[in-house]
C-alpha positions as CSV (number, residue, x, y, z in Angstrom):
1,M,0.1,0.1,0.3
2,R,1.8,3.1,-1.2
3,C,0.5,6.6,0.3
4,L,1.4,9.5,-1.8
5,W,1.2,13.2,-1.1
6,L,0.3,16.1,-2.9
7,W,1.5,19.7,-2.5
8,G,-0.7,22.7,-2.6
9,V,0.3,26.5,-3.9
10,G,-0.1,29.4,-1.3
11,L,-0.2,30.1,1.9
12,L,-1.9,27.3,3.6
13,L,-0.2,23.9,3.1
14,A,-1.9,21.4,4.2
15,L,-1.2,17.8,4.6
16,L,-3.7,15.4,4.9
17,V,-2.8,11.5,4.6
18,L,-5.8,9.3,3.3
19,G,-6.8,5.8,2.9
20,C,-3.6,4.0,4.5
21,G,-4.6,0.6,5.1
22,G,-6.2,-2.5,3.1
23,G,-4.9,-4.7,0.2
24,S,-2.9,-2.9,-2.3
25,E,-5.0,-0.4,-4.0
26,A,-3.2,3.1,-4.0
27,A,-4.7,6.2,-1.7
28,T,-4.0,10.1,-2.5
29,T,-3.2,12.7,0.0
30,A,-3.8,16.5,-1.5
31,V,-3.9,19.5,-0.6
32,S,-6.4,21.0,1.7
33,S,-9.6,22.4,0.2
34,E,-8.7,26.1,1.2
35,A,-5.1,26.6,-0.7
36,P,-5.6,28.5,-3.6
37,K,-5.4,26.8,-7.6
38,E,-4.1,28.2,-10.5
39,H,-5.6,29.3,-13.1
40,R,-4.9,29.9,-16.3
41,P,-6.1,28.9,-19.9
42,L,-5.4,25.4,-20.9
43,S,-2.0,24.1,-22.9
44,P,0.1,21.2,-24.1
45,K,3.0,23.4,-23.0
46,H,1.6,24.4,-19.2
47,P,-0.6,22.0,-18.3
48,R,-3.4,22.0,-15.5
49,H,-2.2,19.4,-13.0
50,I,-5.8,17.7,-12.1
51,Y,-5.9,14.9,-9.2
52,V,-8.8,11.7,-10.1
53,T,-9.9,9.2,-7.7
54,L,-11.4,6.2,-9.1
55,D,-14.0,4.3,-7.8
56,G,-11.8,1.2,-7.3
57,W,-9.1,-0.5,-9.1
58,Q,-8.0,0.5,-12.1
59,G,-9.3,-2.0,-14.8
60,P,-11.8,-2.2,-17.7
61,E,-14.3,0.4,-16.2
62,N,-11.8,2.9,-16.4
63,A,-10.3,2.5,-20.0
64,G,-10.8,5.4,-21.2
65,M,-9.0,7.4,-18.6
66,L,-6.2,5.0,-19.2
67,M,-5.5,5.3,-22.8
68,A,-6.6,8.8,-22.3
69,Q,-3.3,9.1,-20.1
70,E,-1.2,6.7,-22.0
71,R,-1.6,7.9,-25.5
72,G,-1.1,11.5,-24.4
73,Y,-5.0,12.8,-25.1
74,F,-4.8,14.6,-21.3
75,T,-1.6,16.0,-22.5
76,H,-3.1,17.1,-25.5
77,A,-6.2,18.7,-23.6
78,G,-3.8,20.5,-22.1
79,L,-4.2,18.6,-18.8
80,E,-1.5,16.9,-16.9
81,T,-3.6,14.1,-15.1
82,S,-2.7,11.9,-11.3
83,I,-5.0,8.6,-11.1
84,W,-5.3,7.2,-7.5
85,S,-7.6,4.4,-6.6
86,P,-9.1,5.0,-3.4
87,A,-8.6,2.3,-0.3
88,K,-12.6,2.5,0.1
89,P,-14.9,2.9,-2.6
90,E,-17.1,5.6,-1.0
91,R,-14.1,7.6,-1.1
92,P,-14.2,10.0,-4.3
93,V,-17.3,11.7,-3.5
94,G,-15.8,12.9,-0.1
95,Y,-12.3,13.8,-2.1
96,V,-13.7,15.6,-4.4
97,D,-16.7,17.6,-1.9
98,I,-13.7,18.8,0.5
99,G,-11.6,19.5,-2.8
100,T,-8.9,16.9,-2.3
101,D,-9.3,16.2,-5.5
102,D,-10.1,18.1,-8.7
103,L,-12.6,14.8,-10.4
104,G,-13.7,11.5,-9.3
105,I,-15.4,8.3,-9.8
106,S,-18.4,7.6,-8.7
107,H,-22.4,5.8,-9.2
108,E,-25.3,7.8,-10.2
109,P,-27.6,7.0,-7.4
110,E,-24.8,7.7,-4.8
111,V,-24.3,11.1,-5.9
112,V,-27.8,11.7,-5.6
113,L,-28.1,10.7,-1.9
114,A,-24.8,12.7,-1.7
115,Q,-26.5,15.9,-2.9
116,E,-29.2,15.7,-0.4
117,K,-27.1,15.9,2.6
118,G,-25.3,18.8,1.1
119,A,-22.5,17.5,-0.9
120,K,-21.3,20.5,-3.1
121,I,-21.0,17.7,-5.9
122,V,-22.0,17.1,-9.2
123,I,-22.1,15.0,-12.5
124,V,-20.0,16.3,-15.3
125,G,-19.8,13.0,-17.6
126,S,-20.8,9.4,-17.8
127,L,-18.1,6.4,-18.3
128,I,-20.8,3.2,-17.9
129,S,-24.0,4.6,-19.3
130,Q,-25.8,1.3,-17.7
131,P,-26.7,-0.3,-14.6
132,T,-24.0,-3.4,-14.4
133,A,-24.9,-3.8,-10.9
134,A,-26.1,-7.3,-9.9
135,L,-26.9,-9.8,-6.9
136,I,-24.6,-12.8,-7.7
137,W,-24.6,-16.4,-5.9
138,A,-22.6,-19.4,-6.6
139,K,-24.6,-21.9,-8.7
140,K,-23.5,-25.3,-6.4
141,S,-24.8,-22.5,-3.5
142,G,-28.0,-24.3,-3.7
143,I,-29.9,-21.1,-3.4
144,S,-32.9,-20.6,-6.6
145,D,-34.1,-17.2,-5.5
146,V,-34.5,-14.4,-3.4
147,A,-36.3,-15.8,-0.7
148,D,-34.1,-18.9,-0.3
149,L,-31.4,-15.8,0.9
150,K,-33.0,-15.4,4.2
151,G,-30.7,-16.3,7.1
152,K,-27.8,-15.9,4.7
153,T,-24.9,-13.6,4.7
154,I,-24.6,-11.0,1.9
155,A,-21.4,-8.9,1.3
156,Y,-21.0,-5.9,-0.6
157,P,-18.8,-3.1,-1.3
158,G,-19.9,-0.6,1.2
159,L,-21.5,1.9,-0.6
160,P,-24.9,3.6,1.2
161,F,-27.1,3.1,-2.1
162,Q,-25.8,0.1,-2.7
163,E,-27.6,-1.3,0.8
164,R,-30.5,0.7,-0.2
165,F,-31.5,-1.1,-3.7
166,L,-30.2,-4.4,-1.2
167,E,-33.2,-3.9,0.3
168,K,-35.0,-3.3,-2.5
169,V,-33.7,-6.5,-4.4
170,L,-34.8,-8.3,-1.1
171,A,-38.3,-7.0,-0.8
172,T,-39.1,-8.8,-3.9
173,G,-38.4,-12.1,-2.3
174,G,-40.7,-11.5,1.0
175,L,-37.5,-10.4,2.3
176,T,-35.8,-7.2,4.5
177,L,-32.9,-6.7,5.7
178,S,-33.4,-8.0,9.2
179,D,-34.0,-11.6,7.5
180,V,-30.3,-11.4,6.6
181,T,-26.8,-10.6,7.4
182,I,-25.1,-7.7,5.6
183,E,-21.2,-7.8,5.3
184,D,-18.9,-4.4,4.2
185,V,-16.0,-6.3,2.3
186,G,-14.9,-3.2,0.3
187,Y,-13.5,-4.5,-3.0
188,E,-13.0,-8.0,-1.6
189,L,-16.4,-9.0,-3.3
190,V,-14.8,-12.3,-5.0
191,Q,-12.9,-13.0,-2.2
192,A,-16.0,-13.0,0.2
193,L,-17.8,-16.0,-1.7
194,V,-15.3,-18.0,-3.1
195,S,-14.1,-18.4,0.9
196,G,-17.7,-19.0,1.9
197,Q,-17.7,-15.4,3.9
198,A,-20.6,-14.6,2.6
199,D,-23.6,-16.5,0.6
200,A,-23.8,-14.1,-2.1
201,I,-22.7,-10.6,-3.0
202,F,-24.8,-7.6,-4.5
203,G,-22.7,-4.6,-6.3
204,G,-20.5,-6.5,-8.4
205,S,-21.1,-7.6,-11.8
206,G,-21.6,-10.2,-14.3
207,N,-18.5,-8.0,-16.3
208,M,-16.3,-7.7,-13.7
209,E,-16.9,-9.9,-10.9
210,A,-18.9,-12.5,-12.2
211,I,-15.8,-13.4,-14.4
212,E,-13.1,-13.4,-11.9
213,L,-15.7,-16.0,-9.8
214,E,-14.8,-18.2,-12.9
215,S,-11.5,-17.9,-13.2
216,Q,-11.5,-19.2,-9.9
217,G,-13.7,-22.3,-10.3
218,V,-17.3,-20.8,-9.1
219,Q,-20.1,-21.1,-11.7
220,P,-21.7,-17.7,-10.7
221,V,-25.4,-17.1,-10.9
222,V,-25.6,-13.3,-12.0
223,T,-29.0,-11.6,-12.1
224,P,-28.8,-7.7,-12.9
225,V,-30.1,-5.2,-10.8
226,Q,-32.9,-4.3,-12.9
227,D,-34.1,-7.8,-12.9
228,F,-35.4,-6.7,-9.3
229,G,-37.2,-3.2,-10.9
230,I,-34.3,-1.2,-10.5
231,P,-34.8,1.6,-13.0
232,A,-31.7,2.3,-15.6
233,Y,-29.0,4.7,-13.9
234,D,-25.5,5.4,-15.2
235,E,-22.9,3.2,-13.5
236,L,-20.1,4.8,-13.4
237,V,-20.0,8.7,-13.7
238,V,-17.9,11.6,-13.4
239,I,-18.0,14.4,-10.4
240,A,-16.5,17.2,-9.9
241,R,-17.1,20.4,-6.8
242,T,-20.2,22.2,-8.3
243,D,-17.7,25.7,-7.6
244,E,-15.2,24.2,-9.7
245,V,-17.5,23.2,-12.7
246,S,-18.7,27.4,-12.9
247,E,-15.1,28.6,-12.1
248,E,-13.1,26.1,-14.9
249,P,-15.6,24.3,-17.5
250,E,-12.4,24.6,-19.5
251,M,-11.2,22.3,-17.6
252,V,-14.3,19.6,-17.6
253,R,-14.8,19.6,-20.9
254,A,-11.1,18.8,-21.7
255,F,-11.3,16.1,-19.3
256,M,-14.1,14.2,-20.6
257,S,-13.1,14.8,-24.1
258,A,-10.2,13.6,-24.1
259,V,-11.6,10.6,-21.8
260,T,-14.0,10.1,-24.6
261,R,-11.8,9.6,-27.0
262,G,-9.8,7.2,-24.7
263,N,-12.9,5.4,-24.7
264,A,-12.9,4.8,-28.3
265,A,-9.5,3.9,-28.6
266,A,-10.2,1.1,-25.4
267,V,-12.7,-0.2,-27.9
268,E,-10.7,-0.1,-31.0
269,D,-7.7,-1.5,-29.2
270,P,-8.4,-3.9,-26.8
271,K,-4.6,-5.1,-26.7
272,A,-3.6,-1.9,-25.6
273,V,-6.0,-1.8,-22.8
274,F,-4.5,-4.7,-22.0
275,G,-1.3,-3.8,-22.0
276,I,-1.8,-1.0,-19.6
277,L,-3.6,-2.8,-17.1
278,G,-1.1,-6.3,-17.1
279,F,1.4,-4.8,-15.5
280,N,-0.4,-1.9,-13.0
281,A,0.2,-2.4,-9.8
282,D,-3.3,-0.5,-8.9
283,A,-5.0,-2.9,-10.9
284,N,-7.0,-5.7,-8.8
285,P,-3.8,-8.2,-8.6
286,E,-6.0,-11.3,-7.8
287,T,-6.9,-11.1,-11.6
288,S,-5.3,-13.4,-13.9
289,P,-4.4,-12.5,-17.2
290,K,-7.2,-15.1,-18.6
291,A,-9.7,-13.6,-16.5
292,L,-8.5,-9.6,-17.7
293,R,-8.8,-10.1,-21.0
294,A,-12.5,-11.8,-20.5
295,Q,-13.4,-8.7,-18.3
296,I,-12.1,-6.3,-20.8
297,Q,-14.1,-8.2,-23.9
298,A,-17.1,-7.6,-21.5
299,T,-17.0,-4.2,-20.7
300,N,-15.6,-2.4,-24.1
301,P,-19.1,-2.3,-25.0
302,L,-20.2,-1.0,-22.1
303,L,-18.4,1.9,-22.0
304,S,-20.1,5.8,-22.9
305,E,-19.7,6.6,-26.6
306,D,-20.2,9.8,-26.0
307,G,-19.5,10.6,-22.3
308,R,-22.8,12.3,-21.6
309,V,-25.6,11.3,-19.2
310,D,-29.1,11.5,-20.0
311,P,-31.0,13.8,-18.2
312,E,-34.9,11.8,-18.5
313,Q,-33.0,8.5,-17.5
314,A,-31.7,10.6,-14.5
315,Q,-34.8,12.2,-13.5
316,S,-36.5,8.5,-13.9
317,L,-33.6,7.4,-11.0
318,V,-34.3,10.4,-8.6
319,D,-38.3,9.8,-9.3
320,W,-37.8,6.1,-8.6
321,M,-35.7,7.2,-5.6
322,H,-37.9,10.0,-4.2
323,E,-41.0,7.1,-4.1
324,E,-39.2,4.5,-2.7
325,G,-38.2,6.5,0.5
326,M,-34.2,6.6,-0.2
327,I,-34.3,10.1,-0.7
328,E,-36.9,12.7,1.5
329,E,-36.9,15.4,-1.4
330,E,-36.1,15.1,-4.8
331,V,-32.9,16.2,-6.2
332,P,-34.0,18.7,-9.0
333,V,-32.3,17.1,-12.5
334,E,-30.5,20.4,-12.8
335,T,-28.8,20.2,-10.2
336,L,-27.5,16.8,-10.3
337,L,-26.1,17.3,-13.9
338,A,-23.4,20.0,-14.9
339,K,-25.1,22.3,-17.5
């Protein structure tokens, strides 16, 4: 586990060490949100240095960013980009909210919950524009439907929205959260199921965790969240502080343009994606080369082609979350998405 530090320009100089623990994910340290930022026209000769925290390991779902970095698309757009993997999945929202990072990767429903709690963040683009989360158990477990999960242990990554969604999934089988044991295992979903620590996992996906399970000899039964009545949403989105979007719109546009170009390059050249991830210290060390190739093949078709979030789809998600009691007040979609 390596803790990296970043320094801020100005009279206030703060060192904040974050997330040193758990696995081999990279952690990031950064400037205080009070540190002044340097604003100047974007230029390849004098790039704007930005800091981005992913939602987890560097992997196929982040291929657009990794390709943009590898092939110089960020540099061409006038950006110098540092990309980190957090120690825990919930940290990108907090990092961006307090100004530790310029941008972060999160989940659209998580942003809805965070905004209701007062987080000064907004969605500026999409990486994966459809749900990939699923309920997964091993075929040999004897579990045949949701009702069979009564008394069982379900592992999940620990994000608040995932617990809310799991509650709705369980309701389709006549269960409540009190009928099961839920365990926050962070990024260790696969290991939790393989080791028997959990009977099922929620929040993983068919294009990532299911493939990893298969590589370890487990035949997964995968049920996408939409099969349980959860509406469509953007699984992975790019977030920024609201004030930064207003102050530096050109930075946000340049970043998303480079990422969109990177997504196209990833789809066109999956071998290059494997080349980046196959020897990447911030990629999941438990993933075999064979599984990684399969994950890239399964994920590439899911990468957003234009990086845009559908406002009507976002509004439907907000409406549903309000109707289901996940949020007390509807977050206006105009405040959820950057203009």
